PDB file of N, CA, C and O in Angstrom:
ATOM      1  N   MET A   1     -25.821  20.828  16.042  1.00  0.00           N
ATOM      2  CA  MET A   1     -24.884  19.790  16.430  1.00  0.00           C
ATOM      3  C   MET A   1     -23.559  20.451  16.767  1.00  0.00           C
ATOM      4  O   MET A   1     -23.025  21.227  15.974  1.00  0.00           O
ATOM      5  N   ALA A   2     -23.034  20.147  17.932  1.00  0.00           N
ATOM      6  CA  ALA A   2     -21.763  20.710  18.371  1.00  0.00           C
ATOM      7  C   ALA A   2     -20.607  19.915  17.794  1.00  0.00           C
ATOM      8  O   ALA A   2     -20.689  18.701  17.611  1.00  0.00           O
ATOM      9  N   ILE A   3     -19.546  20.620  17.516  1.00  0.00           N
ATOM     10  CA  ILE A   3     -18.338  19.972  17.004  1.00  0.00           C
ATOM     11  C   ILE A   3     -17.435  19.657  18.180  1.00  0.00           C
ATOM     12  O   ILE A   3     -17.084  20.541  18.962  1.00  0.00           O
ATOM     13  N   SER A   4     -17.066  18.409  18.298  1.00  0.00           N
ATOM     14  CA  SER A   4     -16.176  17.998  19.380  1.00  0.00           C
ATOM     15  C   SER A   4     -14.759  18.443  19.060  1.00  0.00           C
ATOM     16  O   SER A   4     -14.259  18.203  17.961  1.00  0.00           O
ATOM     17  N   ARG A   5     -14.125  19.079  20.004  1.00  0.00           N
ATOM     18  CA  ARG A   5     -12.749  19.521  19.814  1.00  0.00           C
ATOM     19  C   ARG A   5     -11.753  18.444  20.233  1.00  0.00           C
ATOM     20  O   ARG A   5     -10.560  18.553  19.951  1.00  0.00           O
ATOM     21  N   THR A   6     -12.234  17.427  20.892  1.00  0.00           N
ATOM     22  CA  THR A   6     -11.371  16.334  21.331  1.00  0.00           C
ATOM     23  C   THR A   6     -11.716  15.092  20.540  1.00  0.00           C
ATOM     24  O   THR A   6     -12.778  14.504  20.747  1.00  0.00           O
ATOM     25  N   PRO A   7     -10.820  14.671  19.617  1.00  0.00           N
ATOM     26  CA  PRO A   7     -11.126  13.476  18.832  1.00  0.00           C
ATOM     27  C   PRO A   7     -11.148  12.237  19.711  1.00  0.00           C
ATOM     28  O   PRO A   7     -10.346  12.097  20.635  1.00  0.00           O
ATOM     29  N   THR A   8     -12.066  11.354  19.413  1.00  0.00           N
ATOM     30  CA  THR A   8     -12.119  10.083  20.125  1.00  0.00           C
ATOM     31  C   THR A   8     -11.395   9.033  19.301  1.00  0.00           C
ATOM     32  O   THR A   8     -11.098   9.243  18.125  1.00  0.00           O
ATOM     33  N   ALA A   9     -11.118   7.916  19.923  1.00  0.00           N
ATOM     34  CA  ALA A   9     -10.435   6.835  19.200  1.00  0.00           C
ATOM     35  C   ALA A   9     -11.272   6.396  18.006  1.00  0.00           C
ATOM     36  O   ALA A   9     -10.737   6.137  16.928  1.00  0.00           O
ATOM     37  N   SER A  10     -12.599   6.312  18.200  1.00  0.00           N
ATOM     38  CA  SER A  10     -13.438   5.852  17.093  1.00  0.00           C
ATOM     39  C   SER A  10     -13.477   6.873  15.964  1.00  0.00           C
ATOM     40  O   SER A  10     -13.491   6.489  14.794  1.00  0.00           O
ATOM     41  N   SER A  11     -13.494   8.179  16.289  1.00  0.00           N
ATOM     42  CA  SER A  11     -13.492   9.175  15.214  1.00  0.00           C
ATOM     43  C   SER A  11     -12.156   9.161  14.486  1.00  0.00           C
ATOM     44  O   SER A  11     -12.109   9.364  13.273  1.00  0.00           O
ATOM     45  N   GLY A  12     -11.075   8.926  15.212  1.00  0.00           N
ATOM     46  CA  GLY A  12      -9.759   8.820  14.579  1.00  0.00           C
ATOM     47  C   GLY A  12      -9.677   7.623  13.660  1.00  0.00           C
ATOM     48  O   GLY A  12      -9.106   7.698  12.572  1.00  0.00           O
ATOM     49  N   ASP A  13     -10.256   6.511  14.106  1.00  0.00           N
ATOM     50  CA  ASP A  13     -10.293   5.313  13.267  1.00  0.00           C
ATOM     51  C   ASP A  13     -11.109   5.565  12.011  1.00  0.00           C
ATOM     52  O   ASP A  13     -10.732   5.138  10.920  1.00  0.00           O
ATOM     53  N   GLU A  14     -12.224   6.257  12.170  1.00  0.00           N
ATOM     54  CA  GLU A  14     -13.074   6.570  11.028  1.00  0.00           C
ATOM     55  C   GLU A  14     -12.340   7.475  10.046  1.00  0.00           C
ATOM     56  O   GLU A  14     -12.440   7.294   8.833  1.00  0.00           O
ATOM     57  N   ASP A  15     -11.604   8.446  10.572  1.00  0.00           N
ATOM     58  CA  ASP A  15     -10.824   9.340   9.717  1.00  0.00           C
ATOM     59  C   ASP A  15      -9.777   8.562   8.929  1.00  0.00           C
ATOM     60  O   ASP A  15      -9.575   8.813   7.741  1.00  0.00           O
ATOM     61  N   LEU A  16      -9.117   7.623   9.591  1.00  0.00           N
ATOM     62  CA  LEU A  16      -8.091   6.822   8.909  1.00  0.00           C
ATOM     63  C   LEU A  16      -8.711   5.928   7.841  1.00  0.00           C
ATOM     64  O   LEU A  16      -8.119   5.730   6.780  1.00  0.00           O
ATOM     65  N   ARG A  17      -9.892   5.388   8.112  1.00  0.00           N
ATOM     66  CA  ARG A  17     -10.575   4.572   7.102  1.00  0.00           C
ATOM     67  C   ARG A  17     -10.970   5.423   5.901  1.00  0.00           C
ATOM     68  O   ARG A  17     -10.879   4.974   4.759  1.00  0.00           O
ATOM     69  N   PHE A  18     -11.412   6.662   6.163  1.00  0.00           N
ATOM     70  CA  PHE A  18     -11.767   7.570   5.080  1.00  0.00           C
ATOM     71  C   PHE A  18     -10.536   7.906   4.242  1.00  0.00           C
ATOM     72  O   PHE A  18     -10.595   7.897   3.012  1.00  0.00           O
ATOM     73  N   LEU A  19      -9.417   8.202   4.912  1.00  0.00           N
ATOM     74  CA  LEU A  19      -8.176   8.503   4.199  1.00  0.00           C
ATOM     75  C   LEU A  19      -7.722   7.305   3.369  1.00  0.00           C
ATOM     76  O   LEU A  19      -7.314   7.460   2.218  1.00  0.00           O
ATOM     77  N   ALA A  20      -7.794   6.115   3.956  1.00  0.00           N
ATOM     78  CA  ALA A  20      -7.402   4.903   3.227  1.00  0.00           C
ATOM     79  C   ALA A  20      -8.290   4.697   2.000  1.00  0.00           C
ATOM     80  O   ALA A  20      -7.808   4.281   0.947  1.00  0.00           O
ATOM     81  N   ALA A  21      -9.582   4.985   2.136  1.00  0.00           N
ATOM     82  CA  ALA A  21     -10.497   4.852   1.005  1.00  0.00           C
ATOM     83  C   ALA A  21     -10.160   5.875  -0.080  1.00  0.00           C
ATOM     84  O   ALA A  21     -10.174   5.543  -1.265  1.00  0.00           O
ATOM     85  N   LEU A  22      -9.858   7.121   0.315  1.00  0.00           N
ATOM     86  CA  LEU A  22      -9.451   8.141  -0.659  1.00  0.00           C
ATOM     87  C   LEU A  22      -8.235   7.682  -1.452  1.00  0.00           C
ATOM     88  O   LEU A  22      -8.214   7.753  -2.681  1.00  0.00           O
ATOM     89  N   VAL A  23      -7.224   7.209  -0.729  1.00  0.00           N
ATOM     90  CA  VAL A  23      -5.977   6.780  -1.376  1.00  0.00           C
ATOM     91  C   VAL A  23      -6.240   5.589  -2.299  1.00  0.00           C
ATOM     92  O   VAL A  23      -5.705   5.534  -3.406  1.00  0.00           O
ATOM     93  N   ALA A  24      -7.054   4.645  -1.854  1.00  0.00           N
ATOM     94  CA  ALA A  24      -7.358   3.475  -2.685  1.00  0.00           C
ATOM     95  C   ALA A  24      -8.056   3.892  -3.976  1.00  0.00           C
ATOM     96  O   ALA A  24      -7.763   3.352  -5.043  1.00  0.00           O
ATOM     97  N   ILE A  25      -8.968   4.841  -3.884  1.00  0.00           N
ATOM     98  CA  ILE A  25      -9.673   5.324  -5.080  1.00  0.00           C
ATOM     99  C   ILE A  25      -8.701   6.027  -6.019  1.00  0.00           C
ATOM    100  O   ILE A  25      -8.718   5.791  -7.228  1.00  0.00           O
ATOM    101  N   LEU A  26      -7.856   6.888  -5.465  1.00  0.00           N
ATOM    102  CA  LEU A  26      -6.888   7.612  -6.301  1.00  0.00           C
ATOM    103  C   LEU A  26      -5.908   6.647  -6.970  1.00  0.00           C
ATOM    104  O   LEU A  26      -5.573   6.807  -8.144  1.00  0.00           O
ATOM    105  N   ALA A  27      -5.457   5.653  -6.220  1.00  0.00           N
ATOM    106  CA  ALA A  27      -4.537   4.659  -6.786  1.00  0.00           C
ATOM    107  C   ALA A  27      -5.215   3.864  -7.896  1.00  0.00           C
ATOM    108  O   ALA A  27      -4.618   3.623  -8.945  1.00  0.00           O
ATOM    109  N   ALA A  28      -6.457   3.457  -7.666  1.00  0.00           N
ATOM    110  CA  ALA A  28      -7.187   2.692  -8.679  1.00  0.00           C
ATOM    111  C   ALA A  28      -7.412   3.529  -9.937  1.00  0.00           C
ATOM    112  O   ALA A  28      -7.279   3.029 -11.054  1.00  0.00           O
ATOM    113  N   GLU A  29      -7.752   4.796  -9.753  1.00  0.00           N
ATOM    114  CA  GLU A  29      -7.937   5.691 -10.903  1.00  0.00           C
ATOM    115  C   GLU A  29      -6.632   5.850 -11.683  1.00  0.00           C
ATOM    116  O   GLU A  29      -6.617   5.808 -12.913  1.00  0.00           O
ATOM    117  N   ARG A  30      -5.547   6.032 -10.949  1.00  0.00           N
ATOM    118  CA  ARG A  30      -4.233   6.186 -11.609  1.00  0.00           C
ATOM    119  C   ARG A  30      -3.927   4.958 -12.449  1.00  0.00           C
ATOM    120  O   ARG A  30      -3.551   5.068 -13.616  1.00  0.00           O
ATOM    121  N   LYS A  31      -4.089   3.788 -11.845  1.00  0.00           N
ATOM    122  CA  LYS A  31      -3.770   2.539 -12.528  1.00  0.00           C
ATOM    123  C   LYS A  31      -4.700   2.289 -13.712  1.00  0.00           C
ATOM    124  O   LYS A  31      -4.252   1.840 -14.768  1.00  0.00           O
ATOM    125  N   SER A  32      -5.987   2.574 -13.544  1.00  0.00           N
ATOM    126  CA  SER A  32      -6.944   2.326 -14.634  1.00  0.00           C
ATOM    127  C   SER A  32      -6.683   3.227 -15.835  1.00  0.00           C
ATOM    128  O   SER A  32      -7.053   2.898 -16.962  1.00  0.00           O
ATOM    129  N   ARG A  33      -6.041   4.366 -15.584  1.00  0.00           N
ATOM    130  CA  ARG A  33      -5.715   5.292 -16.672  1.00  0.00           C
ATOM    131  C   ARG A  33      -4.336   5.022 -17.260  1.00  0.00           C
ATOM    132  O   ARG A  33      -3.911   5.691 -18.203  1.00  0.00           O
ATOM    133  N   GLY A  34      -3.641   4.038 -16.697  1.00  0.00           N
ATOM    134  CA  GLY A  34      -2.318   3.694 -17.198  1.00  0.00           C
ATOM    135  C   GLY A  34      -1.260   4.737 -16.888  1.00  0.00           C
ATOM    136  O   GLY A  34      -0.280   4.871 -17.621  1.00  0.00           O
ATOM    137  N   ILE A  35      -1.454   5.474 -15.808  1.00  0.00           N
ATOM    138  CA  ILE A  35      -0.498   6.521 -15.415  1.00  0.00           C
ATOM    139  C   ILE A  35       0.485   5.932 -14.409  1.00  0.00           C
ATOM    140  O   ILE A  35       0.082   5.381 -13.384  1.00  0.00           O
ATOM    141  N   SER A  36       1.759   6.051 -14.707  1.00  0.00           N
ATOM    142  CA  SER A  36       2.775   5.531 -13.791  1.00  0.00           C
ATOM    143  C   SER A  36       2.955   6.485 -12.617  1.00  0.00           C
ATOM    144  O   SER A  36       2.532   7.640 -12.658  1.00  0.00           O
ATOM    145  N   LEU A  37       3.589   5.977 -11.581  1.00  0.00           N
ATOM    146  CA  LEU A  37       3.897   6.833 -10.430  1.00  0.00           C
ATOM    147  C   LEU A  37       4.818   7.981 -10.840  1.00  0.00           C
ATOM    148  O   LEU A  37       4.694   9.097 -10.335  1.00  0.00           O
ATOM    149  N   ARG A  38       5.731   7.702 -11.748  1.00  0.00           N
ATOM    150  CA  ARG A  38       6.628   8.762 -12.231  1.00  0.00           C
ATOM    151  C   ARG A  38       5.867   9.836 -12.989  1.00  0.00           C
ATOM    152  O   ARG A  38       6.145  11.026 -12.842  1.00  0.00           O
ATOM    153  N   GLU A  39       4.906   9.414 -13.801  1.00  0.00           N
ATOM    154  CA  GLU A  39       4.091  10.387 -14.537  1.00  0.00           C
ATOM    155  C   GLU A  39       3.253  11.227 -13.571  1.00  0.00           C
ATOM    156  O   GLU A  39       3.112  12.438 -13.745  1.00  0.00           O
ATOM    157  N   LEU A  40       2.704  10.573 -12.561  1.00  0.00           N
ATOM    158  CA  LEU A  40       1.943  11.301 -11.551  1.00  0.00           C
ATOM    159  C   LEU A  40       2.840  12.315 -10.845  1.00  0.00           C
ATOM    160  O   LEU A  40       2.460  13.472 -10.661  1.00  0.00           O
ATOM    161  N   ALA A  41       4.015  11.878 -10.457  1.00  0.00           N
ATOM    162  CA  ALA A  41       4.954  12.758  -9.762  1.00  0.00           C
ATOM    163  C   ALA A  41       5.358  13.946 -10.625  1.00  0.00           C
ATOM    164  O   ALA A  41       5.553  15.048 -10.111  1.00  0.00           O
ATOM    165  N   ALA A  42       5.482  13.733 -11.919  1.00  0.00           N
ATOM    166  CA  ALA A  42       5.864  14.819 -12.826  1.00  0.00           C
ATOM    167  C   ALA A  42       4.802  15.922 -12.874  1.00  0.00           C
ATOM    168  O   ALA A  42       5.108  17.070 -13.199  1.00  0.00           O
ATOM    169  N   GLU A  43       3.561  15.571 -12.551  1.00  0.00           N
ATOM    170  CA  GLU A  43       2.465  16.541 -12.551  1.00  0.00           C
ATOM    171  C   GLU A  43       2.313  17.252 -11.205  1.00  0.00           C
ATOM    172  O   GLU A  43       1.515  18.181 -11.080  1.00  0.00           O
ATOM    173  N   THR A  44       3.066  16.823 -10.215  1.00  0.00           N
ATOM    174  CA  THR A  44       2.966  17.383  -8.865  1.00  0.00           C
ATOM    175  C   THR A  44       4.365  17.726  -8.373  1.00  0.00           C
ATOM    176  O   THR A  44       5.347  17.552  -9.094  1.00  0.00           O
ATOM    177  N   THR A  45       4.445  18.211  -7.149  1.00  0.00           N
ATOM    178  CA  THR A  45       5.765  18.495  -6.571  1.00  0.00           C
ATOM    179  C   THR A  45       6.245  17.366  -5.660  1.00  0.00           C
ATOM    180  O   THR A  45       7.233  17.519  -4.942  1.00  0.00           O
ATOM    181  N   TYR A  46       5.552  16.250  -5.692  1.00  0.00           N
ATOM    182  CA  TYR A  46       5.934  15.094  -4.870  1.00  0.00           C
ATOM    183  C   TYR A  46       6.605  14.061  -5.767  1.00  0.00           C
ATOM    184  O   TYR A  46       6.362  14.024  -6.973  1.00  0.00           O
ATOM    185  N   ASN A  47       7.454  13.220  -5.169  1.00  0.00           N
ATOM    186  CA  ASN A  47       8.148  12.233  -5.989  1.00  0.00           C
ATOM    187  C   ASN A  47       7.379  10.913  -6.034  1.00  0.00           C
ATOM    188  O   ASN A  47       6.462  10.686  -5.246  1.00  0.00           O
ATOM    189  N   ALA A  48       7.765  10.060  -6.959  1.00  0.00           N
ATOM    190  CA  ALA A  48       7.086   8.781  -7.161  1.00  0.00           C
ATOM    191  C   ALA A  48       7.129   7.917  -5.911  1.00  0.00           C
ATOM    192  O   ALA A  48       6.167   7.208  -5.614  1.00  0.00           O
ATOM    193  N   GLY A  49       8.225   7.968  -5.180  1.00  0.00           N
ATOM    194  CA  GLY A  49       8.349   7.187  -3.946  1.00  0.00           C
ATOM    195  C   GLY A  49       7.308   7.576  -2.914  1.00  0.00           C
ATOM    196  O   GLY A  49       6.788   6.723  -2.194  1.00  0.00           O
ATOM    197  N   TYR A  50       7.005   8.860  -2.843  1.00  0.00           N
ATOM    198  CA  TYR A  50       5.994   9.342  -1.896  1.00  0.00           C
ATOM    199  C   TYR A  50       4.637   8.720  -2.215  1.00  0.00           C
ATOM    200  O   TYR A  50       3.954   8.203  -1.331  1.00  0.00           O
ATOM    201  N   TYR A  51       4.256   8.777  -3.490  1.00  0.00           N
ATOM    202  CA  TYR A  51       2.966   8.207  -3.880  1.00  0.00           C
ATOM    203  C   TYR A  51       2.956   6.686  -3.720  1.00  0.00           C
ATOM    204  O   TYR A  51       1.936   6.106  -3.347  1.00  0.00           O
ATOM    205  N   SER A  52       4.072   6.054  -3.997  1.00  0.00           N
ATOM    206  CA  SER A  52       4.171   4.611  -3.809  1.00  0.00           C
ATOM    207  C   SER A  52       3.953   4.245  -2.344  1.00  0.00           C
ATOM    208  O   SER A  52       3.203   3.321  -2.032  1.00  0.00           O
ATOM    209  N   ARG A  53       4.615   4.979  -1.448  1.00  0.00           N
ATOM    210  CA  ARG A  53       4.445   4.716  -0.008  1.00  0.00           C
ATOM    211  C   ARG A  53       3.001   4.971   0.427  1.00  0.00           C
ATOM    212  O   ARG A  53       2.457   4.224   1.240  1.00  0.00           O
ATOM    213  N   ALA A  54       2.384   6.017  -0.108  1.00  0.00           N
ATOM    214  CA  ALA A  54       0.991   6.317   0.231  1.00  0.00           C
ATOM    215  C   ALA A  54       0.069   5.193  -0.243  1.00  0.00           C
ATOM    216  O   ALA A  54      -0.819   4.762   0.492  1.00  0.00           O
ATOM    217  N   GLU A  55       0.279   4.729  -1.456  1.00  0.00           N
ATOM    218  CA  GLU A  55      -0.566   3.663  -2.001  1.00  0.00           C
ATOM    219  C   GLU A  55      -0.397   2.356  -1.241  1.00  0.00           C
ATOM    220  O   GLU A  55      -1.330   1.557  -1.166  1.00  0.00           O
ATOM    221  N   ARG A  56       0.775   2.136  -0.683  1.00  0.00           N
ATOM    222  CA  ARG A  56       1.022   0.910   0.095  1.00  0.00           C
ATOM    223  C   ARG A  56       0.689   1.082   1.568  1.00  0.00           C
ATOM    224  O   ARG A  56       0.882   0.155   2.355  1.00  0.00           O
ATOM    225  N   GLY A  57       0.191   2.250   1.956  1.00  0.00           N
ATOM    226  CA  GLY A  57      -0.207   2.485   3.340  1.00  0.00           C
ATOM    227  C   GLY A  57       0.949   2.735   4.287  1.00  0.00           C
ATOM    228  O   GLY A  57       0.797   2.598   5.501  1.00  0.00           O
ATOM    229  N   LEU A  58       2.108   3.102   3.743  1.00  0.00           N
ATOM    230  CA  LEU A  58       3.291   3.322   4.583  1.00  0.00           C
ATOM    231  C   LEU A  58       3.427   4.765   5.035  1.00  0.00           C
ATOM    232  O   LEU A  58       4.229   5.070   5.918  1.00  0.00           O
ATOM    233  N   THR A  59       2.643   5.657   4.430  1.00  0.00           N
ATOM    234  CA  THR A  59       2.626   7.055   4.844  1.00  0.00           C
ATOM    235  C   THR A  59       1.212   7.585   4.656  1.00  0.00           C
ATOM    236  O   THR A  59       0.471   7.111   3.795  1.00  0.00           O
ATOM    237  N   GLU A  60       0.845   8.565   5.464  1.00  0.00           N
ATOM    238  CA  GLU A  60      -0.460   9.202   5.340  1.00  0.00           C
ATOM    239  C   GLU A  60      -0.284  10.498   4.562  1.00  0.00           C
ATOM    240  O   GLU A  60       0.334  11.438   5.061  1.00  0.00           O
ATOM    241  N   PRO A  61      -0.818  10.560   3.350  1.00  0.00           N
ATOM    242  CA  PRO A  61      -0.665  11.782   2.560  1.00  0.00           C
ATOM    243  C   PRO A  61      -1.422  12.941   3.194  1.00  0.00           C
ATOM    244  O   PRO A  61      -2.492  12.765   3.776  1.00  0.00           O
ATOM    245  N   GLY A  62      -0.845  14.113   3.068  1.00  0.00           N
ATOM    246  CA  GLY A  62      -1.477  15.315   3.588  1.00  0.00           C
ATOM    247  C   GLY A  62      -2.468  15.893   2.601  1.00  0.00           C
ATOM    248  O   GLY A  62      -2.604  15.411   1.477  1.00  0.00           O
ATOM    249  N   VAL A  63      -3.151  16.924   3.035  1.00  0.00           N
ATOM    250  CA  VAL A  63      -4.194  17.549   2.224  1.00  0.00           C
ATOM    251  C   VAL A  63      -3.646  18.078   0.904  1.00  0.00           C
ATOM    252  O   VAL A  63      -4.255  17.870  -0.146  1.00  0.00           O
ATOM    253  N   VAL A  64      -2.512  18.754   0.946  1.00  0.00           N
ATOM    254  CA  VAL A  64      -1.954  19.337  -0.278  1.00  0.00           C
ATOM    255  C   VAL A  64      -1.588  18.252  -1.276  1.00  0.00           C
ATOM    256  O   VAL A  64      -1.873  18.385  -2.466  1.00  0.00           O
ATOM    257  N   SER A  65      -0.961  17.182  -0.810  1.00  0.00           N
ATOM    258  CA  SER A  65      -0.584  16.120  -1.754  1.00  0.00           C
ATOM    259  C   SER A  65      -1.820  15.435  -2.322  1.00  0.00           C
ATOM    260  O   SER A  65      -1.828  15.060  -3.494  1.00  0.00           O
ATOM    261  N   LEU A  66      -2.866  15.264  -1.513  1.00  0.00           N
ATOM    262  CA  LEU A  66      -4.101  14.684  -2.028  1.00  0.00           C
ATOM    263  C   LEU A  66      -4.728  15.584  -3.084  1.00  0.00           C
ATOM    264  O   LEU A  66      -5.200  15.102  -4.114  1.00  0.00           O
ATOM    265  N   CYS A  67      -4.735  16.890  -2.831  1.00  0.00           N
ATOM    266  CA  CYS A  67      -5.272  17.849  -3.812  1.00  0.00           C
ATOM    267  C   CYS A  67      -4.528  17.740  -5.138  1.00  0.00           C
ATOM    268  O   CYS A  67      -5.142  17.687  -6.203  1.00  0.00           O
ATOM    269  N   ARG A  68      -3.225  17.707  -5.062  1.00  0.00           N
ATOM    270  CA  ARG A  68      -2.428  17.624  -6.289  1.00  0.00           C
ATOM    271  C   ARG A  68      -2.637  16.300  -6.995  1.00  0.00           C
ATOM    272  O   ARG A  68      -2.623  16.234  -8.224  1.00  0.00           O
ATOM    273  N   TRP A  69      -2.833  15.235  -6.208  1.00  0.00           N
ATOM    274  CA  TRP A  69      -3.050  13.898  -6.756  1.00  0.00           C
ATOM    275  C   TRP A  69      -4.344  13.867  -7.562  1.00  0.00           C
ATOM    276  O   TRP A  69      -4.329  13.467  -8.726  1.00  0.00           O
ATOM    277  N   TRP A  70      -5.469  14.282  -6.964  1.00  0.00           N
ATOM    278  CA  TRP A  70      -6.718  14.187  -7.711  1.00  0.00           C
ATOM    279  C   TRP A  70      -6.772  15.188  -8.848  1.00  0.00           C
ATOM    280  O   TRP A  70      -7.401  14.923  -9.873  1.00  0.00           O
ATOM    281  N   ARG A  71      -6.118  16.344  -8.687  1.00  0.00           N
ATOM    282  CA  ARG A  71      -6.095  17.302  -9.799  1.00  0.00           C
ATOM    283  C   ARG A  71      -5.266  16.768 -10.967  1.00  0.00           C
ATOM    284  O   ARG A  71      -5.637  16.953 -12.126  1.00  0.00           O
ATOM    285  N   ALA A  72      -4.154  16.112 -10.668  1.00  0.00           N
ATOM    286  CA  ALA A  72      -3.315  15.542 -11.725  1.00  0.00           C
ATOM    287  C   ALA A  72      -4.075  14.476 -12.515  1.00  0.00           C
ATOM    288  O   ALA A  72      -3.816  14.262 -13.699  1.00  0.00           O
ATOM    289  N   LEU A  73      -5.016  13.814 -11.841  1.00  0.00           N
ATOM    290  CA  LEU A  73      -5.824  12.794 -12.507  1.00  0.00           C
ATOM    291  C   LEU A  73      -7.080  13.383 -13.141  1.00  0.00           C
ATOM    292  O   LEU A  73      -7.846  12.669 -13.789  1.00  0.00           O
ATOM    293  N   GLY A  74      -7.291  14.690 -12.954  1.00  0.00           N
ATOM    294  CA  GLY A  74      -8.466  15.343 -13.518  1.00  0.00           C
ATOM    295  C   GLY A  74      -9.761  14.963 -12.824  1.00  0.00           C
ATOM    296  O   GLY A  74     -10.828  14.961 -13.437  1.00  0.00           O
ATOM    297  N   LEU A  75      -9.659  14.640 -11.539  1.00  0.00           N
ATOM    298  CA  LEU A  75     -10.839  14.222 -10.787  1.00  0.00           C
ATOM    299  C   LEU A  75     -11.423  15.376  -9.983  1.00  0.00           C
ATOM    300  O   LEU A  75     -10.730  16.345  -9.671  1.00  0.00           O
ATOM    301  N   ASP A  76     -12.694  15.260  -9.654  1.00  0.00           N
ATOM    302  CA  ASP A  76     -13.394  16.221  -8.821  1.00  0.00           C
ATOM    303  C   ASP A  76     -13.351  15.732  -7.375  1.00  0.00           C
ATOM    304  O   ASP A  76     -13.704  14.587  -7.094  1.00  0.00           O
ATOM    305  N   PHE A  77     -12.918  16.601  -6.457  1.00  0.00           N
ATOM    306  CA  PHE A  77     -12.776  16.178  -5.063  1.00  0.00           C
ATOM    307  C   PHE A  77     -14.092  15.706  -4.467  1.00  0.00           C
ATOM    308  O   PHE A  77     -14.120  14.700  -3.758  1.00  0.00           O
ATOM    309  N   VAL A  78     -15.166  16.402  -4.737  1.00  0.00           N
ATOM    310  CA  VAL A  78     -16.446  16.028  -4.140  1.00  0.00           C
ATOM    311  C   VAL A  78     -16.827  14.609  -4.552  1.00  0.00           C
ATOM    312  O   VAL A  78     -17.288  13.820  -3.726  1.00  0.00           O
ATOM    313  N   GLU A  79     -16.634  14.289  -5.820  1.00  0.00           N
ATOM    314  CA  GLU A  79     -16.947  12.936  -6.295  1.00  0.00           C
ATOM    315  C   GLU A  79     -16.070  11.893  -5.600  1.00  0.00           C
ATOM    316  O   GLU A  79     -16.561  10.854  -5.160  1.00  0.00           O
ATOM    317  N   VAL A  80     -14.778  12.177  -5.507  1.00  0.00           N
ATOM    318  CA  VAL A  80     -13.858  11.232  -4.860  1.00  0.00           C
ATOM    319  C   VAL A  80     -14.222  11.076  -3.389  1.00  0.00           C
ATOM    320  O   VAL A  80     -14.220   9.959  -2.872  1.00  0.00           O
ATOM    321  N   ALA A  81     -14.534  12.172  -2.709  1.00  0.00           N
ATOM    322  CA  ALA A  81     -14.895  12.112  -1.294  1.00  0.00           C
ATOM    323  C   ALA A  81     -16.183  11.323  -1.087  1.00  0.00           C
ATOM    324  O   ALA A  81     -16.293  10.557  -0.130  1.00  0.00           O
ATOM    325  N   GLN A  82     -17.159  11.502  -1.977  1.00  0.00           N
ATOM    326  CA  GLN A  82     -18.403  10.737  -1.868  1.00  0.00           C
ATOM    327  C   GLN A  82     -18.146   9.251  -2.073  1.00  0.00           C
ATOM    328  O   GLN A  82     -18.705   8.413  -1.365  1.00  0.00           O
ATOM    329  N   ARG A  83     -17.307   8.933  -3.035  1.00  0.00           N
ATOM    330  CA  ARG A  83     -16.968   7.522  -3.259  1.00  0.00           C
ATOM    331  C   ARG A  83     -16.260   6.940  -2.050  1.00  0.00           C
ATOM    332  O   ARG A  83     -16.536   5.807  -1.654  1.00  0.00           O
ATOM    333  N   ALA A  84     -15.349   7.703  -1.457  1.00  0.00           N
ATOM    334  CA  ALA A  84     -14.624   7.238  -0.266  1.00  0.00           C
ATOM    335  C   ALA A  84     -15.587   7.047   0.904  1.00  0.00           C
ATOM    336  O   ALA A  84     -15.464   6.085   1.662  1.00  0.00           O
ATOM    337  N   ARG A  85     -16.531   7.951   1.047  1.00  0.00           N
ATOM    338  CA  ARG A  85     -17.531   7.824   2.109  1.00  0.00           C
ATOM    339  C   ARG A  85     -18.338   6.559   1.920  1.00  0.00           C
ATOM    340  O   ARG A  85     -18.604   5.843   2.885  1.00  0.00           O
ATOM    341  N   ASP A  86     -18.734   6.271   0.678  1.00  0.00           N
ATOM    342  CA  ASP A  86     -19.510   5.076   0.386  1.00  0.00           C
ATOM    343  C   ASP A  86     -18.707   3.806   0.664  1.00  0.00           C
ATOM    344  O   ASP A  86     -19.241   2.838   1.206  1.00  0.00           O
ATOM    345  N   VAL A  87     -17.441   3.810   0.297  1.00  0.00           N
ATOM    346  CA  VAL A  87     -16.564   2.659   0.558  1.00  0.00           C
ATOM    347  C   VAL A  87     -16.424   2.467   2.056  1.00  0.00           C
ATOM    348  O   VAL A  87     -16.500   1.344   2.555  1.00  0.00           O
ATOM    349  N   ARG A  88     -16.221   3.552   2.764  1.00  0.00           N
ATOM    350  CA  ARG A  88     -16.037   3.492   4.224  1.00  0.00           C
ATOM    351  C   ARG A  88     -17.282   2.914   4.888  1.00  0.00           C
ATOM    352  O   ARG A  88     -17.168   2.169   5.861  1.00  0.00           O
ATOM    353  N   ARG A  89     -18.445   3.238   4.388  1.00  0.00           N
ATOM    354  CA  ARG A  89     -19.694   2.715   4.974  1.00  0.00           C
ATOM    355  C   ARG A  89     -19.815   1.218   4.809  1.00  0.00           C
ATOM    356  O   ARG A  89     -20.482   0.558   5.606  1.00  0.00           O
ATOM    357  N   LEU A  90     -19.172   0.665   3.773  1.00  0.00           N
ATOM    358  CA  LEU A  90     -19.228  -0.776   3.543  1.00  0.00           C
ATOM    359  C   LEU A  90     -18.286  -1.543   4.450  1.00  0.00           C
ATOM    360  O   LEU A  90     -18.455  -2.746   4.652  1.00  0.00           O
ATOM    361  N   ASP A  91     -17.280  -0.844   5.006  1.00  0.00           N
ATOM    362  CA  ASP A  91     -16.340  -1.502   5.906  1.00  0.00           C
ATOM    363  C   ASP A  91     -17.025  -1.847   7.229  1.00  0.00           C
ATOM    364  O   ASP A  91     -17.870  -1.098   7.720  1.00  0.00           O
ATOM    365  N   PRO A  92     -16.644  -2.998   7.795  1.00  0.00           N
ATOM    366  CA  PRO A  92     -17.248  -3.393   9.083  1.00  0.00           C
ATOM    367  C   PRO A  92     -16.764  -2.496  10.204  1.00  0.00           C
ATOM    368  O   PRO A  92     -17.163  -2.677  11.355  1.00  0.00           O
TER     369      PRO A  92
END
C-alpha cells in the first residue's frame, strides 16, 4: 500500500476526528481520576489554560503535549490510540 503524500479533505477530517477522540479520552480520564487542570499542568511544561483550551476544542494539541498528557495520567499510548480509533469508528 502506497502512502499518499498529499492529504485529502477526507483524510484531514479523519485525522481531526481521531485527535478529538484522543483529547476526549484524556479529558475523561483526567476528570475520572479527580485531577485538576492545574495538577495536570504541574506534571507537564504546559499550563492549565492550554489543557482547558484543548479540552474545549479551541486548540489542537501537538504530539509533545499529548505525550506529556497521557504520561502524566499514567496511561499507555497504544491503549489510548486504540480507544480513540474505536470511538472514531462509531462517529458517522
